[in-house]
C-alpha positions as MATLAB code, in Angstrom:
seq = 'MNTSLRRTLKTTAAATLTAGILAAGAAAASAHVTVDPSATSEGGFTKLTFSVPNESDTAKTNRLEVKLPIDAPLTSVSVLPIDGWKAQVITSTLPKPVQVAGATVTKAPTSVVWTADAAHQIGQNQFQTFTLSVGRLPAAGTTVTLPAAQGYTDGTTVKWADAAEAEHHHAPATSTAPASEAEESHPAPSFVTTAAESEGAHAEATPPAKQASAVAPAASTSSSGGGTSGWVGLAAGLIGLAAGVTALARTRASRR';
ca = [
     119.025  107.694   58.825;
     120.975  110.542   60.300;
     123.651  110.370   63.021;
     121.775  112.820   65.400;
     118.300  111.111   64.859;
     120.220  107.702   65.881;
     121.347  109.241   68.742;
     118.078  110.722   69.841;
     116.243  107.647   69.583;
     118.981  105.429   71.602;
     118.669  108.005   74.463;
     114.759  107.868   74.633;
     115.211  104.305   74.911;
     117.334  104.434   77.243;
     115.530  107.108   79.464;
     112.517  104.608   78.428;
     114.469  101.727   79.889;
     115.617  103.411   82.931;
     112.104  104.811   84.006;
     110.565  100.988   83.673;
     113.264   99.576   86.034;
     112.594  102.697   88.147;
     108.805  101.871   88.311;
     109.142   98.314   88.126;
     111.371   98.838   91.645;
     108.903  101.127   93.175;
     106.023   99.043   92.828;
     107.894   96.236   94.637;
     108.980   98.335   97.616;
     105.262   99.296   97.723;
     103.793   95.437   97.752;
     103.467   95.911  101.593;
     100.992   93.251  103.750;
      97.935   95.462  104.398;
      94.766   95.451  106.177;
      91.402   96.163  104.752;
      88.781   96.391  107.416;
      84.814   96.559  106.391;
      83.968   98.504  109.837;
      85.661  101.053  111.988;
      82.901  102.173  114.451;
      83.858  102.040  118.310;
      82.172   98.963  120.412;
      81.007   97.225  116.850;
      82.649   94.501  115.118;
      84.386   94.128  111.488;
      85.746   91.916  109.257;
      89.601   92.367  108.636;
      91.015   91.573  105.352;
      94.600   90.873  104.933;
      96.431   90.777  101.459;
      99.507   89.052  101.541;
     101.940   89.263   98.396;
     104.867   87.432   97.922;
     108.113   89.629   97.616;
     110.603   86.916   96.928;
     112.144   85.824   93.659;
     113.318   82.060   94.801;
     110.999   81.334   97.794;
     106.748   80.807   98.420;
     105.251   82.149  101.311;
     103.791   79.014  103.461;
     103.407   80.894  106.619;
     101.535   84.441  108.390;
     101.180   85.007  111.324;
      99.340   88.349  113.044;
      99.777   89.686  116.066;
      96.349   91.286  118.295;
      96.320   94.049  120.321;
      96.831   92.929  123.992;
      96.020   96.472  125.416;
      92.492   96.638  123.979;
      92.144   92.980  123.346;
      89.780   92.308  120.536;
      87.485   89.352  122.416;
      85.956   87.679  119.917;
      87.661   86.130  117.028;
      86.956   83.892  114.283;
      88.819   82.886  110.892;
      87.324   82.854  107.396;
      88.569   79.054  106.121;
      91.199   78.940  103.145;
      91.665   75.999  101.065;
      94.890   74.747  101.761;
      95.801   76.651  104.862;
      95.482   75.341  108.296;
      94.548   78.327  110.853;
      95.207   78.400  114.555;
      93.603   81.374  117.099;
      95.984   81.508  120.317;
      94.451   82.396  123.274;
      96.972   83.732  126.027;
      96.656   85.415  129.306;
      96.840   89.439  129.135;
      99.354   90.949  131.312;
      96.894   92.846  133.444;
      93.347   92.771  132.767;
      91.309   94.393  130.834;
      87.996   96.243  130.893;
      85.956   95.247  127.758;
      81.938   96.267  127.573;
      81.931   96.337  131.337;
      83.062   92.515  132.071;
      86.793   92.113  133.314;
      89.007   90.322  130.865;
      91.949   88.289  131.567;
      92.857   86.097  128.530;
      92.001   86.865  125.224;
      93.104   86.004  121.423;
      96.770   87.482  120.942;
      97.668   86.245  117.115;
      96.421   83.961  114.257;
      98.850   81.767  112.439;
      97.994   80.472  109.036;
     100.509   77.510  107.564;
      99.986   76.501  103.922;
     100.293   72.757  102.453;
     103.031   72.585   99.652;
     100.058   72.823   96.925;
      98.687   76.525   98.454;
     101.704   78.176   99.098;
     102.107   81.841   97.395;
     104.507   81.646   94.461;
     106.076   84.714   92.593;
     103.588   87.140   90.956;
     101.166   86.302   93.406;
      99.314   87.241   96.793;
      96.640   85.956   99.194;
      94.131   87.486  101.477;
      93.293   86.012  104.929;
      90.241   87.559  106.759;
      89.190   87.620  110.473;
      85.882   88.722  112.420;
      86.651   90.904  115.330;
      84.931   92.840  117.911;
      84.608   94.505  119.635;
      86.674   97.249  118.639;
      87.972   99.975  120.970;
      87.208  103.971  121.544;
      86.793  106.158  118.490;
      90.192  107.671  117.233;
      92.639  104.308  118.363;
      94.729  103.108  116.098;
      94.727   99.656  115.837;
      98.166   97.588  115.256;
      98.507   94.444  113.931;
     101.759   93.373  113.520;
     102.319   90.549  110.558;
     105.394   87.986  110.340;
     105.329   86.126  106.778;
     107.262   83.535  106.536;
     108.778   82.069  103.136;
     110.232   78.150  102.361;
     113.892   78.754  102.748;
     113.309   79.885  106.435;
     113.066   83.713  105.995;
     110.933   85.513  107.670;
     109.849   89.145  106.870;
     108.507   91.453  109.850;
     105.791   93.937  109.039;
     106.213   95.398  112.354;
     107.079   99.261  111.938;
     105.617  102.051  112.905;
     102.716  103.306  110.105;
     104.528  107.009  110.138;
     107.962  106.010  109.907;
     109.349  106.002  106.064;
     112.836  104.146  106.622;
     113.053  102.344  109.586;
     115.569   99.469  110.109;
     114.066   95.850  110.487;
     113.510   94.949  114.158;
     116.279   92.806  115.344;
     114.577   89.442  115.858;
     113.650   89.362  112.216;
     115.479   87.091  110.065;
     115.306   88.854  106.603;
     118.020   89.254  104.464;
     120.881   91.741  105.099;
     119.320   93.886  101.749;
     116.158   94.336  103.516;
     117.492   96.015  106.687;
     116.998   99.201  105.587;
     113.247   99.039  104.005;
     110.481  100.001  105.391;
     107.988   97.104  106.750;
     104.872   99.107  108.079;
     102.607   97.087  110.444;
      98.943   96.678  109.072;
      96.677   99.084  110.997;
      93.511  101.029  111.000;
      92.144  103.840  113.249;
      88.357  103.061  115.098;
      85.891  105.580  114.513;
      82.894  106.790  116.283;
      79.900  104.597  116.701;
      76.868  104.718  114.752;
      74.143  107.134  116.040;
      70.893  105.380  117.125;
      68.813  108.297  115.896;
      69.912  107.576  112.322;
      67.904  104.563  112.572;
      64.828  106.182  114.814;
      64.474  108.906  111.656;
      63.448  106.095  109.266;
      60.648  105.203  111.364;
      58.072  108.269  111.430;
      57.886  107.507  107.219;
      56.639  104.439  107.482;
      54.231  105.181  110.161;
      52.615  108.179  107.614;
      52.438  105.949  105.287;
      50.464  103.484  107.096;
      48.170  106.732  108.386;
      47.637  107.705  104.644;
      46.680  103.948  103.445;
      43.308  103.887  105.142;
      42.750  107.365  104.181;
      42.878  105.931  100.413;
      40.684  103.572  101.168;
      38.033  105.671  102.532;
      37.954  107.683   99.774;
      38.234  104.886   97.350;
      35.187  103.525   99.062;
      33.121  107.210   98.695;
      33.488  107.170   95.081;
      32.243  103.396   94.742;
      28.836  104.648   96.539;
      28.942  107.759   94.530;
      28.860  105.874   91.251;
      26.022  104.329   92.443;
      23.994  106.429   93.918;
      24.675  108.117   90.075;
      23.632  105.213   88.592;
      20.318  105.013   90.243;
      19.503  108.537   89.304;
      20.289  107.903   85.736;
      17.657  104.815   85.422;
      14.812  107.023   87.172;
      15.336  109.680   84.573;
      15.137  107.294   82.004;
      12.030  105.551   83.185;
      10.601  109.102   83.889;
      11.032  110.000   80.082;
       9.622  106.201   78.759;
       6.616  107.548   80.804;
       6.198  110.580   79.491;
       6.699  109.803   75.813;
       4.004  107.154   76.594;
       1.518  109.636   77.905;
       2.330  111.863   74.722;
       1.417  109.152   72.220;
      -1.775  108.470   74.151;
      -2.918  111.771   74.156;
      -2.671  111.817   70.308;
      -4.648  108.705   69.526;
];
């Protein structure tokens, strides 16, 4: 192998290795705590599924706390059980009364805390999902922000509470995350509500059913009419046959 070819191969290998390292770093940096709502319609209910990856090389995730809105509170909150995780819904007095669906609300769920036992903590290269059923959702166009705090077995807490549009926020002052994470972005899980589904869409599905029921009797009548016509035809055929037999008998008699 000549010297030029060797240099080319070494350069290519180095570039490939560097690209792989950069890609791995980008993947790790993008592994955030996120939320996926099953529905976003104003005034409705939804299932919120939080995806929580473990981002530590030396510790496991053993705790998750999700803060719920207080300006547009979710008055109904229930938790999907997870093996090895204990969940607690915390209800608090709101800073000021809020109108929800025509009712005055002074207390509402303000956070949910999950804690793992030793056998079910989230280890390296693992993630876990946590699901809530909540409602009613606020007006269309509202950004529902759900700050999360991820706790590790070494005492570290990473707070996912930065504004969603921020790219390089400093970690909150109350965060106990390592100094190396201070410049990283930790966006809070969030989603935006949409307009309520139109009731007209359901009403439009009704006329075809009525039309189908109206057509059925006509089909039945047609079937009955067909049956009557068949009997009449059969009777006419028998009468014609009888007339033919009679005529044949008369002809034979006259020949004798």
